[in-house]
N, C-alpha and C positions, 0 to 999 in steps of 0.2 A: 227633334227633340221631343220627349214626353211633355204633356202639358202639367203632370204632377211632379213638383220639384224632387230631385232626390235627397236634398237637404233644406229643411225648412226650420229657421230659428226664429223664435217668437219672444221678443223682449228678454233677451238673455243677459242677466247678470251674474257677475262673479265677484265675491267679496272676500278679500283675506285679511285675516287679523281680528283685531277687536278692541273697542275702546280707542285709545288715542292713537293706535297702531293700524287702524283700518285702512286698507287700500281697495279702492273700487276699481279694480281691472277691467270690468266690462259693464256699461250703463245702458241697459234695454237695447241690445243689438238685435235687429231683425233683418235677416237676410233668406232669400229663395235662391238656391242654385239648381239649375235645371240638369238633367242628364245631358252630359256630352259638352258641358260649357268647360272653357279654359278661363280660369279666374285668377287674378293675381290680388293677394290682400298685403297692403302697404301700410307703413306707419313708422314714426321713429320709436327709439327704445323707450318702452313704458307705455306706449300706445294701446297695448291690449292684443298685438296681433299674435304671439305666441301663445296667450291664454285662450284665444279664440280657435287657435289650430288644436289645442289640446282637447278642447270640448268637442269640435267637429270630429276629431279622431277616436273620440270616446276614452280617450287617457285621462279625462277629468270631469267632473259634473259640475252644472251651473248651480249658483246659488239660488237662483230664481228664474223663472221662464220655462219654454218648452222647446226641445229639440226633436224634430221628427226626421228619421232616416228612412227613405224607401216607405213613407207614410206610417212608420212604426215610432210610439213615442219612446225615445230612449230610456226615459226615466223608468219605464216599465221592465227594462231588461235586468236580469240576475247578472252576477259576474261570470258566469259560464257562457250566458249569451252575449255579453259585450266583448269576452274573448274570441267568441266565434265571429263575431262582427270585426273586430280588429284584424283577425287572421285572414278571412275570406272575402270581405268586401272593400276593405282600405288597404293600400300598399304606402308605406312610409318610406319618405327620402329625407336624411338629416344632413344639415350641414358637416358635421363630424363623422359621417359615412356609418359609424357603429358598426363596423365589422369586427369579427373575432381576430385578433393579430395573428396568431399562429395557426390559422385555418386556412385552407386553400380557398380561392373564389367559388369552387364548384360547392363545397360544403357550407360556406356562407350563404349561399343562395339556395340550398337545400332546406335551410333551417326552418324557415314557415311551413314546409310540407311535412317535416319531422313533427312539429306541433299539431299539424292538422292530422297526423296518423297516417299519412300516405306511404305506401310500401316501397322500399328501398330502390327496386328496379324503375318504378314510375317516377319516383322523385328525381332520380339521377338523370333521366331522360328529360323530364320537364325543367331541370336547372340547367343542363347543357344547352336546350333550345332558348331559354332565357337569356343566357350568356352569348350565345350566337346572335341573338337579336339585338344585342347591344354592341356587336362588334367585337366580343371578347371570346370567341370560341377556341382562340390558340392561347389564351391565358388561364384555362380551367384549373390548373395545377400550381398556379402561382399564389403565394400568400400576399396579404395586402402591402407588406413593406418591399415587396418586389414588383409593385405597380405604382405607376404615376396617380396624382390626386384626381385627374379626370378619369383615370380608367378605375380607381377605386369608387368614385361616384357612380361610374357606370355598372361595377359590381352591384352596388346599392339599389341602382335601379332596377337591375336583373331581379333582385332579391324581392323587390317590391311588386314586381309584376307576375312572380312566378306562380302565384295562387290565381290568376287571372281576376283580380278585383276589378270593381267597375269604378272605383275610385282611386285616384292617385293623389296623395297629401304630402308635400314637399315644403319643408322649413328650412329656410336660407341655403337652399341646394348648392348654389354657387359660391357661397360666402368665402370658402377656402380654396377656390379654384383660380387660376390665371385666366386671361381673356379666352385664349384657345381652347382650354378646357371646358370653359364656360360656354363657348359656342357649340361644342361637341354635345355637352349634356342638354342645353336647351333644343339642339336639333332631335335629340331622342324624345324630349318633351313633345316636339311637335308631332312626330310619328305617333306617340301614344295617344295625343288628343285625335289625330287622324284616324285613329282605329275605333273612335267612338268613345274613349273613357273621359270621366269627369277628372278634369286636372286642376287642383287647387295649390297655389304656391305661394307660400309666405315670403316676402322679400322686402329688402328696403332699396334695392337696386333698380333703377329706371330702366336699364336696358333688359333686365330680366321681365319687367312688368310689360315692357312693349311687346313681348311676344304674346301676351294673352289678349283674348277678346274683350275681357271686361276687368276693370280695375277697382277694388274697394279701398278707399284710404280711411283709416283710424285714426282719432286723435282723442286721447285721455279717455279712452274706452268706449266711444261713440263712434258712429259712422259719420265721417266728415264729408265723403264724396263716394258715389257709386256711378261711374261711367263706363260707356260701351266705346270700345276702339275699332278702328277698321281691321279687317282680317288679314291684312297684307303686312304687319311689320315682322313678322317671322321669317320673311325672305331677307330682310335687312341683316348683314353681319352685325354681331354684337359690338357695340361702340360707335356705329355708323350713325351719321345726324339723322334725325327724323325729319 
């Protein structure tokens, strides 16, 4: 891993509302995330974990504090540059999959490449490879309603990696899945981490966090705990006793 963090958060605060309706979603959060780390961010509802995910993913801006991505101050980037960062550096995986319903798996995975201006032949080839890498090479022409929940999430993972981002940011990626599908998705995450990608998973599920090498727990917008775990939990089946 590089000595320079891929993500550096410095005293990040986020305030919503004003007057009597002020909500302090984040209160001075400082975190360094190294290249190639597998990190889980945990916390109860209202702890600030989703707000933190949106800031890390350049989907929202902090009220105060500094965010450095690959050494660049995110606050200095204009909307176009932020769009490029979201498209090329960060792959997003969401609990609700966010697939286009009446569009094939292949077309869903191609979408980030369309935004990136990649020509049709190349983007189709890259989307096929991404789907094959998640074990769905035989489902490319299926629409989301023809796929199981676990398969839909694997399509979402293929879409997240098709631009070859260095960071994968997953928000409650197993929240809508059964235990078998959860295990499949987490196995895919293990492989992505093994390829050297930085993997950040927002979750409230302990069996998901057990796969990560590091766990940060938030409470009321502050870091409650930042611990490193054994590298071996990924070998355990989901739901197995630790």
